[in-house]
C-alpha positions in Angstrom: -15.0 -19.8 3.0 -12.2 -22.2 2.1 -9.3 -20.4 0.4 -6.4 -21.9 -1.6 -3.8 -21.9 1.1 -5.9 -23.7 3.7 -5.0 -27.1 2.3 -1.3 -26.3 1.8 1.7 -25.5 3.9 1.9 -22.0 2.5 1.6 -20.5 6.0 4.6 -22.5 7.1 6.9 -21.5 4.4 10.2 -19.9 5.5 10.2 -16.1 5.4 12.7 -14.0 3.5 15.0 -11.2 4.3 16.2 -10.3 7.8 13.7 -9.9 10.7 13.4 -6.4 12.1 13.1 -6.7 15.9 12.6 -2.9 16.6 8.8 -3.2 16.8 8.6 -6.5 18.7 6.6 -6.1 21.9 4.2 -3.3 20.8 1.2 -5.4 21.7 2.6 -6.0 25.2 3.2 -2.3 26.0 1.1 -1.5 29.1 -1.1 1.6 29.5 -3.3 1.6 26.5 -3.0 3.2 23.0 -1.3 6.4 24.3 1.5 4.5 25.8 1.8 2.4 22.6 2.0 5.6 20.6 5.0 6.9 22.6 6.7 3.5 22.4 6.1 3.2 18.6 7.6 6.7 18.0 10.7 5.9 20.0 11.2 2.5 18.3 10.8 4.0 14.9 13.7 6.3 15.7 15.7 3.2 16.6 14.9 1.4 13.4 15.5 4.5 11.3 19.1 4.8 12.4 19.7 1.1 11.7 17.9 1.2 8.3 19.8 4.1 6.8 23.0 2.1 7.3 21.8 -0.8 5.1 22.5 1.0 1.8 20.2 1.9 -1.0 18.4 -0.1 -3.7 19.7 0.0 -7.3 16.6 1.8 -8.6 13.1 2.9 -7.9 10.6 3.8 -10.7 7.0 5.1 -10.3 4.2 4.0 -12.7 0.8 5.6 -12.8 -2.0 3.1 -13.1 -5.5 4.7 -12.7 -7.1 7.8 -11.3 -10.6 7.2 -9.8 -13.1 8.7 -7.3 -13.0 7.8 -3.6 -15.3 9.1 -0.9 -14.1 12.2 0.8 -15.4 11.0 4.2 -13.1 8.0 3.9 -10.0 9.6 2.5 -10.0 12.7 4.7 -11.5 11.1 7.7 -13.8 13.7 9.5 -11.4 16.6 8.8 -12.5 17.9 5.4 -15.1 20.7 5.1 -15.2 20.3 1.3 -18.7 20.1 -0.2 -17.5 17.5 -2.7 -18.6 13.9 -1.7 -15.7 12.4 -3.6 -12.0 13.1 -4.0 -9.8 11.8 -6.8 -6.9 9.4 -6.1 -4.2 8.1 -8.4 -3.1 4.5 -7.8 0.6 4.0 -8.6 3.0 1.1 -8.8 6.6 1.3 -7.6 9.2 -0.9 -9.2 12.1 -1.5 -6.9 15.4 -3.3 -7.9 18.3 -4.2 -5.7 21.3 -6.5 -5.6 21.8 -9.1 -2.9 25.2 -9.5 -1.1 25.8 -12.6 -3.3 25.2 -10.7 -6.5 21.7 -11.8 -7.2 19.4 -9.1 -8.5 15.9 -8.7 -7.3 12.8 -7.0 -8.7 9.9 -6.1 -6.4 6.6 -4.6 -7.6 4.8 -2.6 -4.9 1.0 -2.1 -5.5 0.8 -3.8 -8.9 -3.0 -3.6 -9.0 -5.0 -5.3 -11.7 -7.5 -2.4 -11.8 -9.7 -4.0 -14.4 -10.5 -6.9 -12.0 -10.3 -4.5 -9.0 -13.6 -2.8 -10.0 -15.4 -6.0 -9.0 -14.7 -5.2 -5.3 -18.2 -5.0 -3.7 -17.9 -1.3 -2.7 -16.7 -0.1 -6.1 -19.0 -2.4 -8.0 -22.0 -0.8 -6.2 -20.6 2.7 -6.9 -20.1 1.9 -10.6 -23.7 0.6 -10.8 -25.0 3.9 -9.4 -22.9 6.1 -11.7 -24.0 6.8 -15.3 -21.4 5.5 -17.9 -20.7 8.9 -19.4 -19.9 10.2 -15.9 -17.7 7.2 -15.2 -15.5 8.0 -18.2 -15.2 11.6 -17.0 -14.2 10.7 -13.4 -11.8 7.8 -14.2 -8.6 7.9 -16.1 -6.5 4.9 -17.0 -2.8 5.8 -17.3 -1.2 2.4 -18.0 -1.2 -1.2 -17.1 1.2 -3.2 -14.9 2.5 -5.3 -17.8 2.7 -2.2 -20.1 4.9 -0.3 -17.6 7.2 -3.3 -17.1 7.7 -3.6 -20.9 8.5 0.1 -21.0 11.1 -0.4 -18.3 12.6 -3.4 -20.0 11.6 -5.9 -17.3 10.4 -9.3 -18.3 7.5 -10.6 -16.1 9.5 -13.8 -15.4 12.2 -11.7 -13.8 9.9 -10.3 -11.1 10.7 -11.9 -7.8 8.2 -10.3 -5.4 4.7 -8.7 -5.4 3.9 -6.6 -2.4 0.7 -4.7 -1.4 0.2 -2.7 1.7 -2.9 -4.7 2.1 -5.2 -6.8 -0.1 -8.3 -4.5 -0.3 -9.7 -4.6 -3.9 -7.0 -7.0 -5.1 -7.8 -9.9 -7.5 -4.4 -11.6 -8.1 -5.5 -14.4 -10.3 -4.0 -13.1 -13.5 -0.7 -12.3 -11.7 -0.2 -15.6 -9.8 -2.4 -18.1 -11.8 -5.0 -20.5 -10.7 -5.3 -24.3 -10.2 -8.7 -24.6 -11.8 -10.7 -23.0 -14.6 -12.2 -19.6 -13.9 -15.7 -19.1 -15.4 -15.3 -15.3 -15.5 -11.8 -15.4 -17.1 -12.6 -17.2 -20.4 -13.4 -20.4 -18.5 -9.8 -21.5 -18.5 -7.2 -22.2 -15.9 -5.2 -19.0 -15.6 -1.5 -19.1 -16.5 0.4 -16.7 -14.2 1.7 -13.5 -15.7 4.5 -13.6 -13.0 5.5 -17.3 -12.9 8.4 -16.8 -10.5 7.0 -14.1 -8.2 6.0 -14.5 -4.6 3.3 -12.4 -3.0 4.7 -11.0 0.3 1.8 -10.7 2.8 1.3 -10.6 6.5 0.1 -13.9 7.9 -2.7 -12.1 9.8 -4.3 -10.9 6.6 -4.2 -14.3 4.9 -5.8 -15.9 7.9 -8.5 -13.2 8.2 -9.7 -13.5 4.6 -11.3 -16.9 5.2 -13.8 -15.3 7.6 -14.2 -11.6 7.0 -15.8 -9.3 9.5 -18.8 -7.3 8.2 -16.7 -4.1 8.3 -14.2 -5.8 5.9 -16.5 -7.4 3.4 -17.1 -4.4 1.1 -13.4 -4.1 0.4 -12.1 -7.6 -0.3 -12.7 -10.2 -3.0 -12.2 -13.4 -1.1 -13.8 -15.7 -3.7 -11.0 -14.8 -6.1 -8.5 -16.5 -3.8 -10.3 -19.9 -3.7 -8.3 -21.3 -6.7 -5.1 -19.2 -6.8 -1.8 -21.1 -6.6 -1.0 -21.3 -2.9 2.7 -21.6 -3.4 2.7 -18.1 -4.8 2.4 -16.6 -1.3 5.1 -15.8 1.3 3.4 -15.3 4.6 5.5 -13.2 7.0 5.2 -12.1 10.6 6.1 -8.5 11.3 8.8 -6.4 9.8 11.6 -7.4 7.5 14.7 -5.9 5.8 14.4 -7.3 2.3 17.5 -5.9 0.8 19.8 -2.8 0.9 17.6 0.2 1.7 14.4 -1.9 1.2 12.2 -2.9 4.1 8.6 -3.9 4.8 7.3 -2.6 8.2 4.2 -4.0 9.8 1.7 -1.1 10.3 -1.6 -2.6 11.5 -4.8 -0.6 11.8 -6.2 0.1 8.4 -6.3 -3.6 8.2 -4.9 -6.1 10.7 -2.2 -7.2 8.3 -1.3 -3.8 6.9 2.3 -3.2 5.9 4.4 -0.3 4.6 7.2 -0.3 2.1 10.2 1.7 3.4 13.0 2.8 1.0 16.4 4.5 1.6 17.1 6.6 -1.5 19.4 9.3 -2.8 17.0 11.9 -1.3 16.6 10.1 2.0 14.1 7.7 3.5 10.6 7.3 2.0 7.6 5.2 3.2 4.6 4.2 1.1 1.2 2.8 2.1 -2.4 3.8 1.9 -2.7 4.9 5.5 -3.2 8.4 4.2 -4.0 9.7 0.8 -1.9 12.9 0.8 1.5 13.9 2.2 -0.2 16.9 3.9 -2.2 14.4 6.0 1.0 13.7 7.9 1.6 17.5 8.5 -2.0 18.8 8.4 -1.0 22.1 10.0 0.3 23.1 6.5 -2.7 22.0 4.5 -4.7 24.6 2.6 -7.6 22.2 2.0 -10.8 23.4 3.8 -11.0 22.0 7.3 -7.8 20.0 7.5 -5.5 22.3 9.5 -8.4 23.4 11.7 -9.3 19.8 12.5 -5.7 19.1 13.5 -5.6 22.1 15.8 -9.0 21.6 17.4 -8.5 17.9 18.2 -4.7 17.8 18.7 -4.4 15.1 16.0 -1.1 15.2 14.0 -2.3 13.0 11.2 -5.5 12.6 9.1 -6.3 9.0 8.5 -7.5 7.3 5.3 -10.3 5.4 7.1 -12.7 3.4 5.1 -12.8 0.2 7.3 -11.8 1.7 10.6 -10.8 -1.8 11.8 -8.6 -0.4 14.6 -8.4 3.3 14.3 -6.0 4.0 17.2 -3.6 1.3 15.8 -3.7 2.9 12.4 -2.9 6.3 14.0 0.0 4.8 15.8 1.2 3.1 12.6 1.1 6.5 10.9 3.4 7.9 13.6 5.8 5.1 12.8 5.8 6.1 9.1 6.0 9.8 10.0 9.0 9.2 12.2 10.9 7.0 9.7 10.9 9.4 6.7 12.8 12.5 5.7 11.4 15.9 4.8 10.8 16.6 1.1 13.5 18.4 -0.7 10.9 20.1 -2.8 9.1 21.6 0.2 10.4 20.7 3.7 7.0 21.4 5.2 6.0 18.0 3.9 7.4 14.5 4.4 8.7 11.9 2.1 5.6 9.8 2.6 4.3 8.5 -0.8 0.6 7.5 -0.7 0.1 4.4 -2.8 -3.2 6.1 -3.8 -2.4 9.8 -3.9 -4.9 12.7 -3.7 -5.2 14.3 -7.2 -6.7 17.6 -8.1 -10.0 17.3 -10.1 -12.4 19.9 -11.4 -15.3 17.6 -10.2 -14.2 17.8 -6.6 -14.0 21.4 -5.3 -12.2 21.9 -2.0 -10.1 18.8 -2.4 -7.1 20.1 -4.4 -4.0 18.9 -2.5 -1.6 21.6 -1.2 1.4 19.4 -2.2 1.9 16.2 -4.2 4.9 13.9 -4.8 3.6 12.2 -7.9 6.7 10.0 -8.0 9.6 8.5 -6.2 12.7 8.4 -8.4 16.0 6.8 -7.4 18.8 5.5 -9.6 22.0 3.8 -8.3 23.9 1.1 -10.1 22.4 -0.7 -13.1 20.1 -3.6 -12.5 19.0 -6.3 -14.9 
């Protein structure tokens, strides 16, 4: 499949921020995934000490988007003993603002999912077809939209500089970045971008992979929606970058080849956010009260419980989670748990017995100096 950026120089655009060299060389570590795990943990400690000295962003705000069902066997990979076939997860957007050294102010949206178009993802479209409409309304709750939250925060769409996703599963970006040709399913018109000045920060690996998806990947992507998007809306990056004071994107492959994690230094310490797990307790499963989680961890000596729907490279995802686990601080609300903020967080639901989380963050809040 030919995608928009294949006839452009988007993949040769200069990157932004400052390159983070701490994780260079992971692929070359000899001795297999166990040796890579030890190396990754050590290098995460190196980066953490450097990162905390970069300062903090101006503000971080959390915006609830939608709560929806997700298979338990994916979200709590092999560990759960709950009878419920589904868990509930809440997708959230983070709005991060910072000031550059030259005084320019930046706005980044992390996980600004267009959930209306996201339901066309093959896996979720099939699930919706099998679910009676009355039940759909009971299991799904829409909390707000990306544009509605920005209006509430007093941020104009034209002031948004960057869109960032940990990966592009389910994402249809046409309404956000615009198209170069009319779209038959979007009123038959060429789409005007909601965020005319924003660049989508994405790992080069993932952009390249979307033109020829593996069968394991196909249920989770919408590649046809990228055929006519504006190619100049993408910033392809390689690896980890410091974007601004206390704001970094760290390459965390495994869940998908081009997975990436947002890392923030805030007034409560360091946070990381991705979809590598769906609950904070999946990084410290020994403290989980959900059926099966702690026992699984003890039995198999595994210190994390993956969110594993594609299992592209499971050992790499595990190692990436250890990077995230090493980078973050402990929660001030309950130090048994870490300041890892799942971009899709496990949420208690009457419909899913045995999947009530032991602990939830619900939000990251940080406020420094005033941004635009």
